[in-house]
VEXFIMI-21911 format. One record per residue (C-alpha): x, y, z; residue in one letter. Coordinates in steps of 0.02 Angstrom, whole numbers, plus 32768, in hexadecimal, padded with zeros to 4 digits. Layout:
VEXFIMI-21911
   east   north     up   residu
      X       Y      Z        A
...
***
This chain:
VEXFIMI-21911
   east   north     up   residu
   93C9    4615   C3E8        X
   9377    46BE   C3D7        X
   92CA    466E   C3CF        X
   92F1    4603   C468        X
   932B    469B   C4CA        X
   928F    46FA   C499        X
   9222    4667   C4CC        X
   9275    465A   C576        X
   9262    4715   C593        X
   91A9    4712   C567        X
   9190    4679   C5D5        X
   91E0    46D0   C66D        X
   9177    476C   C651        X
   90DA    4703   C643        X
   9104    46A7   C6E5        X
   911F    474C   C73F        X
   9078    478F   C701        X
   901E    46F1   C737        X
   9072    46F8   C7E2        X
   903B    47AD   C7FD        X
   8F8A    4783   C7C7        X
   8F89    46ED   C839        X
   8FC3    4753   C8CD        X
   8F3F    47D7   C8A9        X
   8EB8    4751   C8A0        X
   8EF8    4704   C942        X
   8EF1    47AA   C99F        X
   8E47    47CB   C958        X
   8E09    4720   C98C        X
   8E4A    473B   CA3E        X
   8DE0    47D7   CA50        X
   8D4A    4785   CA01        X
   8D4E    46E6   CA6A        X
   8CAF    46BE   CAC5        X
   8CAB    46AD   CB82        X
   8C9F    45F0   CB70        X
   8D3A    45ED   CB03        X
   8D9A    4658   CB7F        X
   8D60    45E7   CC0D        X
   8D9B    454D   CBB0        X
   8E41    45A1   CB8D        X
   8E5A    45CB   CC45        X
   8E2B    4519   CC78        X
   8EA6    44D8   CBF8        X
   8F33    453D   CC45        X
   8EFC    44FF   CCF0        X
   8F03    4449   CCB9        X
   8FB2    4467   CC74        X
   8FE9    44AE   CD1B        X
   9004    455D   CCD3        X
   8FBC    45C4   CD63        X
   8FFE    4669   CD20        X
   8FA0    465F   CC7B        X
   8F09    4613   CCD0        X
   8EFD    46AB   CD41        X
   8F1A    471F   CCAD        X
   8E86    46D7   CC51        X
   8E0F    46B4   CCE1        X
   8E27    474D   CD4F        X
   8DCE    47C4   CCD4        X
   8D3D    4749   CCCC        X
   8D11    4751   CD85        X
   8C88    47D4   CD6B        X
   8C3B    4787   CCD0        X
   8B8A    4742   CCD9        X
   8BA5    4696   CC92        X
   8C4C    4661   CCDC        X
   8C6E    46E1   CD65        X
   8C4F    4671   CDFB        X
   8CB3    45DE   CDB6        X
   8D43    464F   CD80        X
   8D46    46A3   CE2B        X
   8D4C    45FA   CE81        X
   8DE1    45C2   CE19        X
   8E3A    4669   CE2F        X
   8E21    4661   CEEB        X
   8E6E    45B4   CEF1        X
   8F05    45E7   CE88        X
   8F22    4689   CEE8        X
   8F16    4630   CF8F        X
   8F95    45AE   CF57        X
   900D    4638   CF23        X
   8FF9    4694   CFCA        X
   8F98    4729   CF89        X
   8F18    4728   D015        X
   8EC9    47CF   CFEB        X
   8EA9    47A1   CF35        X
   8E6E    46F4   CF69        X
   8DF1    473D   CFE5        X
   8DB0    47B9   CF64        X
   8D94    4730   CEE3        X
   8D45    46B9   CF61        X
   8CD1    4744   CF98        X
   8C94    475D   CEE5        X
   8C72    46A3   CED3        X
   8C0F    46A2   CF77        X
   8BA7    4739   CF49        X
   8B78    46E8   CEA5        X
   8B2F    4655   CF05        X
   8B1C    467B   CFC1        X
   8AD0    45D0   CFE5        X
   8B62    456F   CF9A        X
   8BB9    4518   D02C        X
   8C57    44FB   CFC9        X
   8C64    45B4   CF9D        X
   8C49    45DE   D054        X
   8CD4    4567   D089        X
   8D4A    45AD   D006        X
   8D28    465F   D040        X
   8D43    4630   D0F6        X
   8DE7    45DB   D0C7        X
   8E20    4673   D065        X
   8DFD    46F4   D0ED        X
   8E38    4687   D17D        X
   8EE9    46CB   D17A        X
   8EC1    4772   D128        X
   8ED6    47E4   D1C1        X
   8F7D    4794   D1E8        X
   8FB0    47A4   D132        X
   8F81    485D   D12B        X
   8FD9    487E   D1D0        X
   9077    4824   D199        X
   9077    4887   D0F7        X
   9064    492B   D156        X
   90EF    48FF   D1CF        X
   9164    48D8   D13E        X
   913E    4980   D0EE        X
   915C    49DF   D192        X
   9200    4985   D1B5        X
   923B    49A8   D104        X
   9213    4A61   D117        X
   926C    4A66   D1C1        X
   930F    4A1A   D184        X
   93A4    4A82   D1BA        X
   933E    4AE8   D237        X
   9369    4AEC   D2F0        X
   92DF    4A97   D357        X
   92FD    4B16   D3E1        X
   92D8    4BA5   D369        X
   9238    4B4E   D330        X
   9203    4B37   D3E5        X
   922C    4BED   D40B        X
   91BD    4C27   D37C        X
   9133    4BB1   D3B6        X
   913E    4BF8   D467        X
   9129    4CAA   D428        X
   9099    4C73   D3B9        X
   9043    4C25   D450        X
   9058    4CC4   D4B5        X
   9017    4D2E   D427        X
   8F7D    4CC0   D417        X
   8F59    4CCC   D4D1        X
   8F67    4D8A   D4CD        X
   8EF6    4D9C   D435        X
   8E77    4D10   D44B        X
   8E1E    4D70   D4D5        X
   8DE5    4DE7   D44E        X
   8D64    4D6C   D410        X
   8CE3    4DB4   D487        X
   8D16    4E6B   D481        X
   8D45    4E84   D3CA        X
   8CC1    4EC0   D351        X
   8C83    4E38   D2D9        X
   8CE0    4E88   D248        X
   8D85    4E4C   D293        X
   8D54    4DA7   D2E2        X
   8D66    4D3B   D246        X
   8E0F    4D83   D215        X
   8E4B    4D6F   D2C8        X
   8E0F    4CBB   D2CB        X
   8E65    4C8F   D228        X
   8F09    4CDF   D25D        X
   8F0F    4C8D   D308        X
   8EDC    4BE4   D2C0        X
   8F71    4BE9   D249        X
   8FE5    4C10   D2DA        X
   8F9F    4B7D   D33D        X
   8FBC    4B0B   D2A8        X
   9071    4B48   D29D        X
   9087    4B1B   D355        X
   9042    4A6D   D333        X
   90BB    4A55   D2A3        X
   914F    4A95   D30A        X
   913E    4A01   D37F        X
   9165    4987   D2F1        X
   921E    49B4   D2D3        X
   9235    49D6   D38E        X
   91FC    4926   D3B4        X
   9270    48E1   D32E        X
   9306    4940   D374        X
   92E6    4910   D429        X
   92CC    4858   D3FE        X
   9375    4857   D3A5        X
   93D0    48A9   D437        X
   9388    4845   D4C8        X
   93DC    479C   D4E1        X
   9376    475F   D575        X
   92E2    4700   D52B        X
   9270    471A   D5C0        X
   9294    47D4   D5C4        X
   927D    47E0   D507        X
   91D3    4789   D513        X
   919B    4804   D59A        X
   91D1    489A   D533        X
   917D    4858   D496        X
   90DA    4840   D4F6        X
   90E4    48F2   D53A        X
   9107    493B   D48E        X
   9077    48DA   D441        X
   9004    491D   D4C8        X
   9043    49CE   D4AC        X
   9028    49C0   D3F0        X
   8F79    497D   D410        X
   8F51    4A17   D478        X
   8F94    4A88   D3EE        X
   8F25    4A35   D36D        X
   8E8F    4A42   D3E2        X
   8EB3    4AFB   D3FC        X
   8EB8    4B16   D33F        X
   8E0C    4AC6   D32C        X
   8DC5    4B2C   D3BC        X
   8E0C    4BCE   D378        X
   8DC5    4BA8   D2CD        X
   8D18    4B8B   D319        X
   8D25    4C26   D38A        X
   8D14    4BBE   D428        X
   8D35    4C13   D4CF        X
   8D91    4B78   D50D        X
   8E1F    4BA0   D495        X
   8E6F    4C14   D515        X
   8E7A    4B8C   D599        X
   8EC1    4B11   D51A        X
   8F41    4B90   D4DF        X
   8F75    4BAC   D593        X
   8FA8    4AF5   D59D        X
   8FFC    4B01   D4F2        X
   9064    4B97   D52A        X
   909C    4B3B   D5C6        X
   90D2    4AA7   D55C        X
   9131    4B15   D4E0        X
   918C    4B74   D568        X
   91BB    4AD5   D5C6        X
   9205    4A83   D52B        X
   9259    4B26   D4F7        X
   92B7    4B23   D59B        X
   92E4    4A6E   D578        X
   932B    4A80   D4C8        X
   935F    4B37   D4B1        X
   9418    4B4B   D48E        X
   947C    4BC3   D4FE        X
   946D    4C61   D491        X
   93B0    4C4D   D486        X
   93A3    4C1D   D53E        X
   9403    4CB8   D578        X
   939A    4D23   D503        X
   92F9    4CE4   D553        X
   934D    4CF7   D5FD        X
   9362    4DB0   D5D8        X
   92AB    4DC1   D5A6        X
   926B    4D6C   D644        X
   92E4    4DC7   D6B8        X
   92B7    4E6F   D66A        X
   91FE    4E4D   D688        X
   9223    4E17   D73B        X
   9287    4EB5   D759        X
   91FB    4F22   D712        X
   917E    4EC2   D77D        X
   9117    4E8E   D6E6        X
   9083    4E25   D71B        X
   90A3    4D6A   D70E        X
   906F    4D18   D66B        X
   9005    4C7B   D666        X
   901C    4C60   D721        X
   90DB    4C5D   D71B        X
   9151    4CD6   D771        X
   91C7    4D30   D6FA        X
   9250    4D1F   D77D        X
   9239    4C62   D783        X
   923F    4C5C   D6C5        X
   92E3    4CBE   D6C8        X
   932D    4C42   D744        X
   92F4    4BAF   D6D9        X
   9347    4BF7   D63D        X
   93E8    4C17   D69E        X
   93E9    4B61   D6D5        X
   93C7    4B29   D622        X
   9458    4B96   D5E8        X
   94CF    4B4E   D668        X
   949F    4A9B   D642        X
   94C0    4AAA   D587        X
   954D    4B29   D582        X
   95E7    4AB6   D598        X
   95B6    4A3E   D50B        X
   957C    4ACE   D49C        X
   9621    4B2B   D4B7        X
   9688    4A91   D489        X
   9621    4A76   D3EC        X
   9638    4B2C   D3BC        X
   96F4    4B1F   D3D2        X
   96FB    4A88   D35F        X
   9695    4AE2   D2DA        X
   9702    4B7D   D2E9        X
   979F    4B15   D2C9        X
   975B    4ADB   D222        X
   970A    4B82   D1F5        X
   9782    4C14   D20B        X
   96F7    4C90   D1E5        X
   96A5    4C6D   D28C        X
   96DC    4CDF   D31A        X
   974C    4C8C   D39C        X
   970B    4C56   D445        X
   979C    4C53   D4BE        X
   97AD    4BE6   D558        X
   97B8    4C84   D5C2        X
   9710    4CC2   D581        X
   96C1    4C18   D59E        X
   9702    4C11   D652        X
   96C3    4CC2   D672        X
   9617    4C98   D62D        X
   960C    4BFC   D69A        X
   9639    4C61   D735        X
   95BB    4CEA   D709        X
   9531    4C69   D6EA        X
   9553    4C1A   D795        X
   9549    4CC5   D7E8        X
   94AB    4CED   D786        X
   9453    4C4E   D7BE        X
   947A    4C70   D876        X
   943A    4D22   D865        X
   939A    4CEE   D80E        X
   9377    4C69   D892        X
   937C    4CF4   D914        X
   9307    4D5C   D8A7        X
   928B    4CCC   D89B        X
   928E    4CA5   D955        X
   928B    4D57   D996        X
   91E8    4DBB   D99C        X
   9253    4E55   D978        X
   92D0    4E1C   D8F3        X
   937C    4E60   D91F        X
   93D9    4E83   D87D        X
   9372    4E66   D7E0        X
   93CF    4EF2   D788        X
   9473    4E9A   D7AE        X
   942D    4DFB   D760        X
   9406    4E5D   D6C1        X
   94B9    4E9F   D6BC        X
   94FE    4DED   D6C9        X
   948E    4DAE   D63E        X
   94C4    4E3B   D5CB        X
   957B    4E19   D5F4        X
   9564    4D61   D5C8        X
   9515    4D93   D522        X
   95A9    4E05   D4FB        X
   9624    4D76   D51B        X
   95C7    4CF8   D4AE        X
   95FF    4CEA   D3F7        X
   959F    4D68   D392        X
   9564    4CE7   D312        X
   951D    4C75   D399        X
   946D    4CB3   D370        X
   93D5    4C7B   D3CD        X
   93A4    4D1C   D423        X
   9317    4D23   D3A7        X
   9281    4D86   D3DB        X
   92B8    4DC9   D484        X
   92A1    4E7F   D453        X
   91F5    4E58   D40E        X
   91C2    4DFF   D4AE        X
   9202    4E8C   D51C        X
   91A3    4F0E   D4B9        X
   9105    4EA5   D4BE        X
   9111    4E91   D57A        X
   9130    4F4C   D591        X
   9099    4F76   D526        X
   9024    4EFD   D57E        X
   9066    4F34   D62B        X
   9027    4E9A   D681        X
   8F86    4E85   D61F        X
   8FB5    4DE3   D5C7        X
   8F27    4D6A   D5AA        X
   8E9A    4DE6   D5CC        X
   8E19    4E0C   D544        X
   8E53    4E9A   D4D7        X
   8DD3    4F23   D4BD        X
   8DBE    4F84   D41C        X
   8E15    502D   D418        X
   8D95    50B7   D428        X
   8E03    5143   D3E8        X
   8E1E    510A   D335        X
   8E1B    5190   D2B1        X
   8D80    51BD   D250        X
   8DCB    5179   D1B1        X
   8DE9    50CD   D1FE        X
   8D37    50CD   D243        X
   8CEF    50F5   D198        X
   8D55    506A   D147        X
   8D1C    4FEF   D1CC        X
   8C65    501D   D1AF        X
   8C79    4FFD   D0F5        X
   8CC8    4F53   D113        X
   8C5B    4F14   D1A1        X
   8BCA    4ED7   D136        X
   8C3B    4E71   D0C5        X
   8C98    4E23   D157        X
   8BF6    4DFC   D1B4        X
   8BBB    4DA1   D119        X
   8C5C    4D3B   D11E        X
   8C39    4D0F   D1D3        X
   8B88    4CDA   D1AB        X
   8BC1    4C74   D115        X
   8C44    4C1D   D180        X
   8BC0    4BF5   D204        X
   8B4A    4BB2   D17E        X
   8BD2    4B47   D133        X
   8BFB    4B00   D1DF        X
   8B46    4AD1   D1FF        X
   8B31    4A8A   D150        X
   8BCA    4A1D   D169        X
   8B81    49DA   D20B        X
   8ADC    49AE   D1B7        X
   8B36    495D   D125        X
   8B96    48E9   D198        X
   8AF5    48B5   D1ED        X
   8A9A    488A   D14D        X
   8AA3    47D9   D10E        X
   8A80    4802   D059        X
   8B19    47EC   CFE9        X
   8B74    4889   CFB0        X
   8B9B    48B6   CEFA        X
   8C1F    4845   CEAB        X
   8CA1    48D0   CE9B        X
   8C9B    4907   CF51        X
   8CF9    48B5   CFE1        X
   8CA9    48A5   D08D        X
   8D3E    485F   D0ED        X
***
C-alpha cells in the first residue's frame, strides 16, 4: 500500500510538471507563430463563427506586410456587421490603401463610411443627453444665451486685438459656440416630449435643427477667424433668446425680466437689434403663461418634501395680480416714446421675486448680465480695442510672449493649408492615418 501511494503521488507530480511545461511551450509557440499561422488561426475562428476571437487575432495583423490587406478586409466586414462603423471604416480604409485599384476594396470602404457621419452624430447626441440628465433645459438655454452674447461682444476683437491674443480668443469663443450647439440637443428632447401637437412639434424640431446648424457653423467660422462669424452669431443669439422665452420657468423668466427692465430703465442701447423694453415684456408674458402650472407643481412637491418653503394661495394670487399689472405697464412703456413708469415696473418685478419660494432658483446670471451691460454702456457688438493704458510690467510680459504665440498662429495656418492640400491629393495616405 505504501508503494502504491508513493507511485500515485509521483505520478500526480509528474503530470503537474508536464502540464506546466506544456502550457509554457504553448505560450511560447503563440508568440513565435508566423504571420501565416496567425492568419490561418483567425480564418479558423471565422469559419467556426467565433467573431470575437477572429477579431482578436486578425486586428493586430492589419498593418503587416504579408496579410495586412486581407486581415483589414475581414476586420472591416466583422466590425460593420457588429455596428462598429468607425472601426469598420478604419479597417476598410487600410485595405483600400494597400491596393487603391481594387474595386472590391473601394466598394467595401464606401459601404463602411456610408453611415459614418450619422453614426458619429448619434454617438455624440447620446453622450450629450447622458451628461445633461437631471439638468433643467431652461437653465441650459439660459447659459447658451449668455454664451452667445459673450461671443458677439468679444468676436469683434478679431480685427483690433494684437496677434498675440487672437488665437487664444478664437479657441475660447469656439468652445463656447460648441457648447451652444450641444445645448440644443437636450432642449430639443425636452420640447419634443412636452408638445403633444404633432404638427407643432415638427415645426419646433425643424427650427431647433436650423438653430443648431447655425451654432455649428459659427463654431467653424470662429475657429477659422472668419469675419462672417459675427453675423452668424447674431442669428444664433436671436434663436437662443427666443427659445429661452419659450422654455424658461417662472423664476428664471422673472430674473431675465429684471435684467431687461433694468437695461430699459437705464436706457442701455438695444442689443442685437432688440429693444430691452420689448424683451422685458416678452419675459413677463412668458412668466404669466407658465406661472399657474408651475405653482401647482411646486405645491405638490412641497407636500411630499417638508423641507421646501411653503407657497401659499395668497402669495400665488398676489403674484398673479402683480404680473398682470406689470404686463399692462410694460405695454405702455413699449408703445410710448417716453416710457411712463419704468421704475415702477422694476419695483413690481422685485416684489414678485420676494414672493416666490426662495428655492425656486432660475435667476441665474442676472447680476452678471446687468454688470456686463453697465460696463459696455451700449457698446455691445462693436469691435473691442486693446487697452492702451496697461502697466509696463504687462507690456513687457506681452513682448516676451508675442513671438511664441505668433509662431503658434503661423503653425496653425500652415496646418490648415496642409490639410487642404492633403484632401486634394489622390495619393493614398499612410496606413495608420485616417482621412475621413
